[in-house]
C-alpha positions as MATLAB code, in Angstrom:
seq = 'MQQKQKELLQALYVEHRGVLRIAAYKYGLSQAEADDAVQDTFCSFMEMYLDNADEWNDRRVKATLMKILRNRCMDYFRSVNRHPKISIQEFMQGNEYRLACESVSADIAGAMAVREDVARLREGVLSMSLEMQAVVVLYMLEERPIEEVCSILNVSESTCRMRICRIRRYLSQWMDGRF';
ca = [
      -2.563   24.789  -16.305;
      -5.392   25.813  -18.358;
      -8.999   25.403  -16.860;
      -9.949   22.859  -19.539;
      -6.956   20.542  -18.820;
      -7.621   20.994  -15.144;
     -11.268   19.882  -15.462;
      -9.954   16.904  -17.656;
      -7.512   15.829  -15.062;
     -10.212   16.027  -12.375;
     -12.633   13.968  -14.447;
     -10.017   11.444  -15.096;
      -9.015   11.136  -11.532;
     -12.594   10.757  -10.299;
     -13.363    8.065  -13.071;
     -10.131    5.951  -12.749;
      -8.736    6.376   -9.138;
     -10.806    3.445   -7.813;
      -9.635    1.156  -10.515;
      -6.027    2.206  -10.104;
      -6.110    1.676   -6.380;
      -7.481   -1.820   -6.615;
      -4.791   -2.669   -9.217;
      -2.163   -1.089   -6.935;
      -3.560   -3.467   -4.034;
      -3.211   -6.318   -6.404;
       0.381   -5.548   -7.192;
       1.144   -5.903   -3.520;
       1.195   -2.242   -2.250;
      -0.236   -1.286    1.150;
      -3.068    1.339    1.404;
      -0.627    4.383    1.842;
       1.708    2.999   -0.866;
      -1.125    2.443   -3.162;
      -2.483    6.021   -2.583;
       1.060    7.338   -3.375;
       1.422    5.340   -6.384;
      -1.952    6.420   -7.738;
      -1.177   10.100   -7.057;
       2.145    9.582   -8.911;
       0.560    8.013  -11.709;
      -1.803   10.969  -12.348;
       1.087   13.367  -12.029;
       3.056   11.314  -14.653;
       0.078   11.241  -16.915;
      -0.391   15.110  -16.439;
       3.278   15.613  -17.279;
       3.537   13.347  -20.305;
       0.081   13.136  -21.880;
      -2.449   15.784  -20.521;
      -2.012   17.828  -23.710;
      -3.372   15.272  -26.099;
      -5.560   13.203  -23.679;
      -8.812   15.056  -24.605;
      -8.560   13.457  -28.188;
      -8.011    9.879  -26.753;
     -10.542    7.425  -26.223;
     -11.514    6.160  -22.622;
      -9.852    2.774  -23.288;
      -6.582    4.555  -24.366;
      -6.691    6.602  -21.224;
      -7.315    3.635  -19.009;
      -4.565    1.517  -20.655;
      -1.997    4.292  -20.308;
      -2.729    4.870  -16.665;
      -2.469    1.227  -15.962;
       0.781    1.081  -17.645;
       2.054    4.147  -15.774;
       0.856    2.403  -12.371;
       2.427   -0.857  -13.097;
       5.797    1.112  -13.792;
       5.503    2.770  -10.532;
       4.872   -0.333   -8.625;
       7.878   -1.964  -10.276;
      10.054    1.157   -9.348;
       8.692    0.985   -5.796;
       9.574   -2.695   -5.212;
      12.951   -2.430   -6.881;
      13.616    0.426   -4.621;
      12.586   -1.579   -1.528;
      14.723   -4.571   -2.638;
      17.882   -2.466   -3.350;
      17.540   -0.395   -0.194;
      16.323   -1.869    2.766;
      15.060    0.356    5.469;
      16.372    0.520    9.061;
      14.049    2.322   11.691;
      16.234    5.223   12.993;
      14.375    5.214   16.359;
      15.272    1.573   16.807;
      18.771    2.060   15.695;
      19.495    5.088   17.860;
      17.730    3.669   21.019;
      19.233    0.399   20.879;
      16.029   -1.642   20.606;
      16.346   -5.005   19.115;
      14.998   -5.778   15.783;
      15.540   -8.712   13.394;
      18.328   -8.360   10.862;
      18.079   -9.986    7.432;
      21.323  -11.786    7.905;
      19.879  -13.333   11.235;
      17.046  -14.942    9.442;
      19.533  -16.961    7.005;
      22.013  -17.550    9.769;
      22.634  -21.212   10.535;
      24.039  -20.866   13.980;
      23.284  -18.852   17.031;
      26.878  -17.735   17.521;
      26.730  -15.960   14.005;
      23.416  -14.260   14.928;
      24.903  -13.169   18.306;
      28.060  -11.699   16.597;
      25.836   -9.672   14.143;
      23.905   -8.234   17.169;
      27.181   -7.239   18.896;
      28.523   -5.584   15.683;
      25.223   -3.580   15.429;
      25.550   -2.640   19.184;
      29.221   -1.732   18.678;
      28.153    0.429   15.619;
      25.454    2.186   17.431;
      27.986    3.134   20.227;
      30.338    4.459   17.542;
      27.656    6.623   16.123;
      26.552    8.016   19.330;
      30.205    8.865   20.358;
      30.331   11.279   17.266;
      29.397   14.918   17.496;
      25.844   15.926   16.577;
      26.883   17.279   13.123;
      28.320   13.871   12.322;
      25.364   12.175   13.784;
      23.160   14.199   11.615;
      24.880   13.214    8.549;
      24.613    9.496    9.529;
      20.942    9.800    9.974;
      20.184   11.801    6.919;
      22.581   10.304    4.481;
      23.280    6.850    5.607;
      20.087    5.606    7.341;
      17.460    7.664    5.524;
      19.377    7.477    2.211;
      18.772   11.075    1.205;
      20.822   12.529   -1.614;
      23.865   14.425   -0.719;
      22.170   17.774   -1.948;
      19.074   17.459    0.239;
      21.498   16.670    3.192;
      23.458   19.795    2.339;
      20.406   21.961    2.356;
      18.963   20.552    5.474;
      22.281   21.078    7.410;
      23.070   24.171    5.628;
      26.623   23.235    4.630;
      28.268   22.965    1.227;
      28.460   19.836   -0.737;
      32.197   19.529   -0.252;
      31.768   19.832    3.678;
      29.165   17.234    3.435;
      31.340   14.781    1.305;
      34.107   15.505    3.824;
      31.954   14.569    6.735;
      30.893   11.256    5.260;
      34.438   10.206    4.419;
      35.403   11.106    8.197;
      32.365    9.138    9.294;
      33.332    6.031    7.329;
      37.031    6.285    8.359;
      35.901    6.716   12.041;
      33.546    3.938   12.009;
      35.879    1.615   10.378;
      38.519    2.337   12.882;
      35.891    2.150   15.798;
      34.878   -1.393   14.706;
      38.584   -2.560   14.519;
      38.931   -1.499   18.024;
      41.113    1.277   17.480;
      39.246    3.766   19.708;
];
């Protein structure tokens, strides 16, 4: 990055970060999420507009940054709604936590059945080999892409996909009581 562009980005960051953080809070992000969204906003601005930004007036720069931030916030909430997170420690240790389906369940028997299914599923995961458990944690619980799981476990993509297929089949049979 050229020195002039670096100085411009630093000046923009110092000038606009506070306003962007406040806007991110108002969109509903927590402090850590807001900091990440602001950082991502400046990275996106740098990639797309930094070459021409020195010619822009302050109003246009601020409007562009706000638009990028709003899009980052929408992406965050879409991701959260599409991919609910489960604490790996709670899942693997067996601690109780409130499932989404329990909050809408009308009867106690339905909620207890869900908890029993989760406990049975946990037993099935713990009965697998450590290699298979690693795939469950990385791919199924943390929802990492297959390429990242492969690089972490140092296996080929076909090996990883085969493990995922075997895990699904095994857990399906485990839940049906065939083991």
